[in-house]
PDB file of N, CA, C and O in Angstrom:
ATOM      1  N   MET A   1       0.843  -1.172   0.000  1.00  0.00           N
ATOM      2  CA  MET A   1      -0.001  -0.001  -0.001  1.00  0.00           C
ATOM      3  C   MET A   1       0.886   1.241   0.003  1.00  0.00           C
ATOM      4  O   MET A   1       1.827   1.332   0.791  1.00  0.00           O
ATOM      5  N   SER A   2       0.597   2.166  -0.849  1.00  0.00           N
ATOM      6  CA  SER A   2       1.353   3.413  -0.925  1.00  0.00           C
ATOM      7  C   SER A   2       0.536   4.530  -0.326  1.00  0.00           C
ATOM      8  O   SER A   2      -0.561   4.829  -0.798  1.00  0.00           O
ATOM      9  N   LEU A   3       1.068   5.154   0.721  1.00  0.00           N
ATOM     10  CA  LEU A   3       0.382   6.286   1.333  1.00  0.00           C
ATOM     11  C   LEU A   3       0.725   7.558   0.606  1.00  0.00           C
ATOM     12  O   LEU A   3       1.835   7.706   0.094  1.00  0.00           O
ATOM     13  N   LYS A   4      -0.219   8.484   0.553  1.00  0.00           N
ATOM     14  CA  LYS A   4       0.049   9.778  -0.027  1.00  0.00           C
ATOM     15  C   LYS A   4       1.064  10.527   0.831  1.00  0.00           C
ATOM     16  O   LYS A   4       1.197  10.272   2.028  1.00  0.00           O
ATOM     17  N   ARG A   5       1.763  11.440   0.204  1.00  0.00           N
ATOM     18  CA  ARG A   5       2.657  12.300   0.964  1.00  0.00           C
ATOM     19  C   ARG A   5       1.823  13.208   1.844  1.00  0.00           C
ATOM     20  O   ARG A   5       0.696  13.552   1.487  1.00  0.00           O
ATOM     21  N   SER A   6       2.356  13.598   2.981  1.00  0.00           N
ATOM     22  CA  SER A   6       1.636  14.457   3.931  1.00  0.00           C
ATOM     23  C   SER A   6       1.104  15.721   3.282  1.00  0.00           C
ATOM     24  O   SER A   6       0.017  16.186   3.626  1.00  0.00           O
ATOM     25  N   SER A   7       1.867  16.286   2.336  1.00  0.00           N
ATOM     26  CA  SER A   7       1.444  17.522   1.689  1.00  0.00           C
ATOM     27  C   SER A   7       0.227  17.318   0.805  1.00  0.00           C
ATOM     28  O   SER A   7      -0.448  18.290   0.468  1.00  0.00           O
ATOM     29  N   GLU A   8      -0.077  16.077   0.417  1.00  0.00           N
ATOM     30  CA  GLU A   8      -1.208  15.785  -0.451  1.00  0.00           C
ATOM     31  C   GLU A   8      -2.468  15.433   0.338  1.00  0.00           C
ATOM     32  O   GLU A   8      -3.551  15.339  -0.240  1.00  0.00           O
ATOM     33  N   LEU A   9      -2.338  15.237   1.655  1.00  0.00           N
ATOM     34  CA  LEU A   9      -3.465  14.864   2.482  1.00  0.00           C
ATOM     35  C   LEU A   9      -4.163  16.087   3.056  1.00  0.00           C
ATOM     36  O   LEU A   9      -3.552  17.145   3.209  1.00  0.00           O
ATOM     37  N   GLU A  10      -5.432  15.941   3.371  1.00  0.00           N
ATOM     38  CA  GLU A  10      -6.163  17.000   4.044  1.00  0.00           C
ATOM     39  C   GLU A  10      -6.128  16.709   5.558  1.00  0.00           C
ATOM     40  O   GLU A  10      -6.909  15.904   6.063  1.00  0.00           O
ATOM     41  N   TRP A  11      -5.232  17.362   6.249  1.00  0.00           N
ATOM     42  CA  TRP A  11      -5.067  17.183   7.681  1.00  0.00           C
ATOM     43  C   TRP A  11      -6.056  18.091   8.403  1.00  0.00           C
ATOM     44  O   TRP A  11      -6.182  19.267   8.064  1.00  0.00           O
ATOM     45  N   ILE A  12      -6.748  17.557   9.385  1.00  0.00           N
ATOM     46  CA  ILE A  12      -7.729  18.301  10.163  1.00  0.00           C
ATOM     47  C   ILE A  12      -7.235  18.366  11.593  1.00  0.00           C
ATOM     48  O   ILE A  12      -6.992  17.337  12.223  1.00  0.00           O
ATOM     49  N   LYS A  13      -7.086  19.593  12.110  1.00  0.00           N
ATOM     50  CA  LYS A  13      -6.585  19.796  13.466  1.00  0.00           C
ATOM     51  C   LYS A  13      -7.704  19.640  14.463  1.00  0.00           C
ATOM     52  O   LYS A  13      -8.823  20.094  14.225  1.00  0.00           O
ATOM     53  N   SER A  14      -7.416  19.005  15.574  1.00  0.00           N
ATOM     54  CA  SER A  14      -8.383  18.817  16.643  1.00  0.00           C
ATOM     55  C   SER A  14      -8.919  20.147  17.128  1.00  0.00           C
ATOM     56  O   SER A  14      -8.163  21.113  17.233  1.00  0.00           O
ATOM     57  N   SER A  15     -10.206  20.219  17.424  1.00  0.00           N
ATOM     58  CA  SER A  15     -10.782  21.456  17.947  1.00  0.00           C
ATOM     59  C   SER A  15     -10.276  21.747  19.361  1.00  0.00           C
ATOM     60  O   SER A  15     -10.436  22.864  19.853  1.00  0.00           O
ATOM     61  N   HIS A  16      -9.676  20.770  20.011  1.00  0.00           N
ATOM     62  CA  HIS A  16      -9.113  20.960  21.361  1.00  0.00           C
ATOM     63  C   HIS A  16      -7.670  21.434  21.312  1.00  0.00           C
ATOM     64  O   HIS A  16      -7.087  21.743  22.351  1.00  0.00           O
ATOM     65  N   SER A  17      -7.091  21.497  20.134  1.00  0.00           N
ATOM     66  CA  SER A  17      -5.717  21.932  19.975  1.00  0.00           C
ATOM     67  C   SER A  17      -5.677  23.439  19.812  1.00  0.00           C
ATOM     68  O   SER A  17      -6.577  24.036  19.221  1.00  0.00           O
ATOM     69  N   THR A  18      -4.631  24.046  20.339  1.00  0.00           N
ATOM     70  CA  THR A  18      -4.414  25.476  20.146  1.00  0.00           C
ATOM     71  C   THR A  18      -3.073  25.660  19.440  1.00  0.00           C
ATOM     72  O   THR A  18      -2.234  24.759  19.434  1.00  0.00           O
ATOM     73  N   ASP A  19      -2.884  26.816  18.856  1.00  0.00           N
ATOM     74  CA  ASP A  19      -1.628  27.068  18.133  1.00  0.00           C
ATOM     75  C   ASP A  19      -0.412  27.076  19.052  1.00  0.00           C
ATOM     76  O   ASP A  19       0.690  26.733  18.624  1.00  0.00           O
ATOM     77  N   ASP A  20      -0.600  27.462  20.301  1.00  0.00           N
ATOM     78  CA  ASP A  20       0.542  27.542  21.195  1.00  0.00           C
ATOM     79  C   ASP A  20       0.495  26.524  22.332  1.00  0.00           C
ATOM     80  O   ASP A  20       1.360  26.533  23.208  1.00  0.00           O
ATOM     81  N   GLY A  21      -0.505  25.651  22.323  1.00  0.00           N
ATOM     82  CA  GLY A  21      -0.671  24.678  23.394  1.00  0.00           C
ATOM     83  C   GLY A  21       0.079  23.390  23.154  1.00  0.00           C
ATOM     84  O   GLY A  21       0.601  23.164  22.063  1.00  0.00           O
ATOM     85  N   PRO A  22       0.137  22.543  24.167  1.00  0.00           N
ATOM     86  CA  PRO A  22       0.897  21.300  24.053  1.00  0.00           C
ATOM     87  C   PRO A  22       0.162  20.178  23.316  1.00  0.00           C
ATOM     88  O   PRO A  22       0.795  19.215  22.884  1.00  0.00           O
ATOM     89  N   SER A  23      -1.131  20.281  23.168  1.00  0.00           N
ATOM     90  CA  SER A  23      -1.910  19.189  22.573  1.00  0.00           C
ATOM     91  C   SER A  23      -2.337  19.535  21.161  1.00  0.00           C
ATOM     92  O   SER A  23      -3.411  20.101  20.956  1.00  0.00           O
ATOM     93  N   CYS A  24      -1.524  19.206  20.210  1.00  0.00           N
ATOM     94  CA  CYS A  24      -1.806  19.523  18.804  1.00  0.00           C
ATOM     95  C   CYS A  24      -1.882  18.238  17.994  1.00  0.00           C
ATOM     96  O   CYS A  24      -0.865  17.722  17.530  1.00  0.00           O
ATOM     97  N   VAL A  25      -3.072  17.737  17.832  1.00  0.00           N
ATOM     98  CA  VAL A  25      -3.288  16.496  17.112  1.00  0.00           C
ATOM     99  C   VAL A  25      -4.014  16.794  15.797  1.00  0.00           C
ATOM    100  O   VAL A  25      -4.955  17.586  15.770  1.00  0.00           O
ATOM    101  N   GLU A  26      -3.578  16.165  14.723  1.00  0.00           N
ATOM    102  CA  GLU A  26      -4.221  16.283  13.433  1.00  0.00           C
ATOM    103  C   GLU A  26      -4.533  14.894  12.904  1.00  0.00           C
ATOM    104  O   GLU A  26      -3.804  13.939  13.171  1.00  0.00           O
ATOM    105  N   VAL A  27      -5.617  14.788  12.154  1.00  0.00           N
ATOM    106  CA  VAL A  27      -5.973  13.524  11.532  1.00  0.00           C
ATOM    107  C   VAL A  27      -6.216  13.736  10.044  1.00  0.00           C
ATOM    108  O   VAL A  27      -6.581  14.829   9.610  1.00  0.00           O
ATOM    109  N   ALA A  28      -6.009  12.684   9.276  1.00  0.00           N
ATOM    110  CA  ALA A  28      -6.298  12.672   7.849  1.00  0.00           C
ATOM    111  C   ALA A  28      -6.889  11.304   7.532  1.00  0.00           C
ATOM    112  O   ALA A  28      -6.497  10.297   8.122  1.00  0.00           O
ATOM    113  N   ALA A  29      -7.812  11.276   6.621  1.00  0.00           N
ATOM    114  CA  ALA A  29      -8.447  10.012   6.223  1.00  0.00           C
ATOM    115  C   ALA A  29      -8.052   9.665   4.798  1.00  0.00           C
ATOM    116  O   ALA A  29      -8.072  10.506   3.900  1.00  0.00           O
ATOM    117  N   ILE A  30      -7.693   8.403   4.618  1.00  0.00           N
ATOM    118  CA  ILE A  30      -7.519   7.837   3.296  1.00  0.00           C
ATOM    119  C   ILE A  30      -8.515   6.687   3.222  1.00  0.00           C
ATOM    120  O   ILE A  30      -9.064   6.311   4.258  1.00  0.00           O
ATOM    121  N   PRO A  31      -8.773   6.120   2.074  1.00  0.00           N
ATOM    122  CA  PRO A  31      -9.876   5.168   1.953  1.00  0.00           C
ATOM    123  C   PRO A  31      -9.921   4.054   2.999  1.00  0.00           C
ATOM    124  O   PRO A  31     -11.011   3.692   3.442  1.00  0.00           O
ATOM    125  N   ASP A  32      -8.787   3.501   3.409  1.00  0.00           N
ATOM    126  CA  ASP A  32      -8.852   2.370   4.341  1.00  0.00           C
ATOM    127  C   ASP A  32      -8.081   2.597   5.627  1.00  0.00           C
ATOM    128  O   ASP A  32      -7.817   1.643   6.358  1.00  0.00           O
ATOM    129  N   ARG A  33      -7.717   3.826   5.920  1.00  0.00           N
ATOM    130  CA  ARG A  33      -6.932   4.134   7.126  1.00  0.00           C
ATOM    131  C   ARG A  33      -7.228   5.539   7.624  1.00  0.00           C
ATOM    132  O   ARG A  33      -7.638   6.417   6.865  1.00  0.00           O
ATOM    133  N   ILE A  34      -7.006   5.729   8.934  1.00  0.00           N
ATOM    134  CA  ILE A  34      -7.026   7.048   9.554  1.00  0.00           C
ATOM    135  C   ILE A  34      -5.605   7.310  10.026  1.00  0.00           C
ATOM    136  O   ILE A  34      -5.009   6.476  10.708  1.00  0.00           O
ATOM    137  N   LEU A  35      -5.065   8.458   9.666  1.00  0.00           N
ATOM    138  CA  LEU A  35      -3.701   8.823  10.040  1.00  0.00           C
ATOM    139  C   LEU A  35      -3.767   9.882  11.139  1.00  0.00           C
ATOM    140  O   LEU A  35      -4.613  10.775  11.091  1.00  0.00           O
ATOM    141  N   VAL A  36      -2.887   9.786  12.118  1.00  0.00           N
ATOM    142  CA  VAL A  36      -2.837  10.723  13.215  1.00  0.00           C
ATOM    143  C   VAL A  36      -1.393  11.200  13.362  1.00  0.00           C
ATOM    144  O   VAL A  36      -0.457  10.403  13.304  1.00  0.00           O
ATOM    145  N   ARG A  37      -1.224  12.521  13.553  1.00  0.00           N
ATOM    146  CA  ARG A  37       0.121  13.053  13.727  1.00  0.00           C
ATOM    147  C   ARG A  37       0.111  14.226  14.702  1.00  0.00           C
ATOM    148  O   ARG A  37      -0.946  14.757  15.044  1.00  0.00           O
ATOM    149  N   ASP A  38       1.285  14.616  15.135  1.00  0.00           N
ATOM    150  CA  ASP A  38       1.480  15.787  15.978  1.00  0.00           C
ATOM    151  C   ASP A  38       1.661  16.973  15.042  1.00  0.00           C
ATOM    152  O   ASP A  38       2.587  16.981  14.230  1.00  0.00           O
ATOM    153  N   SER A  39       0.801  17.965  15.141  1.00  0.00           N
ATOM    154  CA  SER A  39       0.876  19.099  14.210  1.00  0.00           C
ATOM    155  C   SER A  39       2.148  19.921  14.415  1.00  0.00           C
ATOM    156  O   SER A  39       2.556  20.653  13.514  1.00  0.00           O
ATOM    157  N   LYS A  40       2.772  19.813  15.575  1.00  0.00           N
ATOM    158  CA  LYS A  40       4.027  20.531  15.797  1.00  0.00           C
ATOM    159  C   LYS A  40       5.210  19.836  15.133  1.00  0.00           C
ATOM    160  O   LYS A  40       6.297  20.406  15.035  1.00  0.00           O
ATOM    161  N   ASN A  41       4.994  18.602  14.678  1.00  0.00           N
ATOM    162  CA  ASN A  41       6.044  17.831  14.021  1.00  0.00           C
ATOM    163  C   ASN A  41       5.448  17.122  12.793  1.00  0.00           C
ATOM    164  O   ASN A  41       5.379  15.894  12.767  1.00  0.00           O
ATOM    165  N   PRO A  42       5.018  17.887  11.778  1.00  0.00           N
ATOM    166  CA  PRO A  42       4.289  17.293  10.645  1.00  0.00           C
ATOM    167  C   PRO A  42       5.082  16.290   9.829  1.00  0.00           C
ATOM    168  O   PRO A  42       4.480  15.472   9.133  1.00  0.00           O
ATOM    169  N   THR A  43       6.377  16.316   9.882  1.00  0.00           N
ATOM    170  CA  THR A  43       7.173  15.331   9.138  1.00  0.00           C
ATOM    171  C   THR A  43       7.585  14.154  10.016  1.00  0.00           C
ATOM    172  O   THR A  43       8.285  13.250   9.559  1.00  0.00           O
ATOM    173  N   GLY A  44       7.163  14.166  11.247  1.00  0.00           N
ATOM    174  CA  GLY A  44       7.493  13.101  12.187  1.00  0.00           C
ATOM    175  C   GLY A  44       6.623  11.876  11.975  1.00  0.00           C
ATOM    176  O   GLY A  44       5.927  11.760  10.966  1.00  0.00           O
ATOM    177  N   PRO A  45       6.668  10.970  12.931  1.00  0.00           N
ATOM    178  CA  PRO A  45       5.912   9.722  12.805  1.00  0.00           C
ATOM    179  C   PRO A  45       4.404   9.929  12.810  1.00  0.00           C
ATOM    180  O   PRO A  45       3.892  10.899  13.368  1.00  0.00           O
ATOM    181  N   ARG A  46       3.719   9.007  12.183  1.00  0.00           N
ATOM    182  CA  ARG A  46       2.256   9.021  12.139  1.00  0.00           C
ATOM    183  C   ARG A  46       1.741   7.703  12.687  1.00  0.00           C
ATOM    184  O   ARG A  46       2.349   6.648  12.505  1.00  0.00           O
ATOM    185  N   LEU A  47       0.638   7.790  13.343  1.00  0.00           N
ATOM    186  CA  LEU A  47      -0.067   6.604  13.800  1.00  0.00           C
ATOM    187  C   LEU A  47      -1.083   6.259  12.722  1.00  0.00           C
ATOM    188  O   LEU A  47      -1.816   7.142  12.276  1.00  0.00           O
ATOM    189  N   THR A  48      -1.150   5.026  12.297  1.00  0.00           N
ATOM    190  CA  THR A  48      -2.085   4.597  11.266  1.00  0.00           C
ATOM    191  C   THR A  48      -3.049   3.592  11.880  1.00  0.00           C
ATOM    192  O   THR A  48      -2.644   2.575  12.443  1.00  0.00           O
ATOM    193  N   LEU A  49      -4.351   3.908  11.754  1.00  0.00           N
ATOM    194  CA  LEU A  49      -5.395   3.080  12.349  1.00  0.00           C
ATOM    195  C   LEU A  49      -6.408   2.634  11.316  1.00  0.00           C
ATOM    196  O   LEU A  49      -6.703   3.348  10.358  1.00  0.00           O
ATOM    197  N   ALA A  50      -6.932   1.441  11.529  1.00  0.00           N
ATOM    198  CA  ALA A  50      -8.069   0.995  10.722  1.00  0.00           C
ATOM    199  C   ALA A  50      -9.285   1.804  11.147  1.00  0.00           C
ATOM    200  O   ALA A  50      -9.369   2.213  12.305  1.00  0.00           O
ATOM    201  N   PRO A  51     -10.237   2.048  10.238  1.00  0.00           N
ATOM    202  CA  PRO A  51     -11.419   2.823  10.609  1.00  0.00           C
ATOM    203  C   PRO A  51     -12.165   2.262  11.814  1.00  0.00           C
ATOM    204  O   PRO A  51     -12.708   3.030  12.609  1.00  0.00           O
ATOM    205  N   THR A  52     -12.204   0.951  11.965  1.00  0.00           N
ATOM    206  CA  THR A  52     -12.896   0.369  13.105  1.00  0.00           C
ATOM    207  C   THR A  52     -12.162   0.682  14.415  1.00  0.00           C
ATOM    208  O   THR A  52     -12.809   0.926  15.433  1.00  0.00           O
ATOM    209  N   ALA A  53     -10.845   0.679  14.407  1.00  0.00           N
ATOM    210  CA  ALA A  53     -10.068   1.032  15.604  1.00  0.00           C
ATOM    211  C   ALA A  53     -10.277   2.506  15.950  1.00  0.00           C
ATOM    212  O   ALA A  53     -10.406   2.859  17.122  1.00  0.00           O
ATOM    213  N   TRP A  54     -10.311   3.359  14.935  1.00  0.00           N
ATOM    214  CA  TRP A  54     -10.553   4.798  15.163  1.00  0.00           C
ATOM    215  C   TRP A  54     -11.941   5.006  15.773  1.00  0.00           C
ATOM    216  O   TRP A  54     -12.098   5.778  16.719  1.00  0.00           O
ATOM    217  N   ALA A  55     -12.934   4.323  15.235  1.00  0.00           N
ATOM    218  CA  ALA A  55     -14.307   4.453  15.751  1.00  0.00           C
ATOM    219  C   ALA A  55     -14.413   3.986  17.204  1.00  0.00           C
ATOM    220  O   ALA A  55     -15.192   4.543  17.977  1.00  0.00           O
ATOM    221  N   THR A  56     -13.641   2.976  17.577  1.00  0.00           N
ATOM    222  CA  THR A  56     -13.621   2.501  18.954  1.00  0.00           C
ATOM    223  C   THR A  56     -12.896   3.480  19.870  1.00  0.00           C
ATOM    224  O   THR A  56     -13.280   3.651  21.027  1.00  0.00           O
ATOM    225  N   PHE A  57     -11.855   4.119  19.357  1.00  0.00           N
ATOM    226  CA  PHE A  57     -11.048   5.057  20.142  1.00  0.00           C
ATOM    227  C   PHE A  57     -11.763   6.380  20.395  1.00  0.00           C
ATOM    228  O   PHE A  57     -11.606   6.946  21.477  1.00  0.00           O
ATOM    229  N   LEU A  58     -12.529   6.890  19.458  1.00  0.00           N
ATOM    230  CA  LEU A  58     -13.129   8.208  19.582  1.00  0.00           C
ATOM    231  C   LEU A  58     -13.971   8.413  20.839  1.00  0.00           C
ATOM    232  O   LEU A  58     -13.787   9.435  21.500  1.00  0.00           O
ATOM    233  N   PRO A  59     -14.877   7.518  21.214  1.00  0.00           N
ATOM    234  CA  PRO A  59     -15.638   7.757  22.450  1.00  0.00           C
ATOM    235  C   PRO A  59     -14.742   7.849  23.684  1.00  0.00           C
ATOM    236  O   PRO A  59     -15.013   8.631  24.596  1.00  0.00           O
ATOM    237  N   TYR A  60     -13.687   7.059  23.711  1.00  0.00           N
ATOM    238  CA  TYR A  60     -12.728   7.108  24.817  1.00  0.00           C
ATOM    239  C   TYR A  60     -12.051   8.479  24.849  1.00  0.00           C
ATOM    240  O   TYR A  60     -12.003   9.120  25.899  1.00  0.00           O
ATOM    241  N   ALA A  61     -11.538   8.924  23.725  1.00  0.00           N
ATOM    242  CA  ALA A  61     -10.794  10.188  23.655  1.00  0.00           C
ATOM    243  C   ALA A  61     -11.696  11.399  23.912  1.00  0.00           C
ATOM    244  O   ALA A  61     -11.268  12.363  24.546  1.00  0.00           O
ATOM    245  N   SER A  62     -12.911  11.356  23.436  1.00  0.00           N
ATOM    246  CA  SER A  62     -13.809  12.514  23.611  1.00  0.00           C
ATOM    247  C   SER A  62     -14.242  12.671  25.050  1.00  0.00           C
ATOM    248  O   SER A  62     -14.709  13.744  25.433  1.00  0.00           O
ATOM    249  N   GLY A  63     -14.105  11.653  25.848  1.00  0.00           N
ATOM    250  CA  GLY A  63     -14.455  11.744  27.256  1.00  0.00           C
ATOM    251  C   GLY A  63     -13.328  12.242  28.126  1.00  0.00           C
ATOM    252  O   GLY A  63     -13.494  12.351  29.341  1.00  0.00           O
ATOM    253  N   ARG A  64     -12.180  12.548  27.538  1.00  0.00           N
ATOM    254  CA  ARG A  64     -11.004  12.987  28.304  1.00  0.00           C
ATOM    255  C   ARG A  64     -10.848  14.480  28.289  1.00  0.00           C
ATOM    256  O   ARG A  64      -9.910  15.009  28.886  1.00  0.00           O
TER     257      ARG A  64
END
């Protein structure tokens, strides 16, 4: 599987993230995966999740 380059993806920043705060999470969706990265380090590592894993994680994360 070939992932698009980060510059070609539509990254969406978390509404809980601020420009100067410590919690800056961005996500991008491709057909069979959800990508997660630290917006302060856009060329750094990405977490890649299956859509079902992301759907399971969201209720947990939104309660924090």
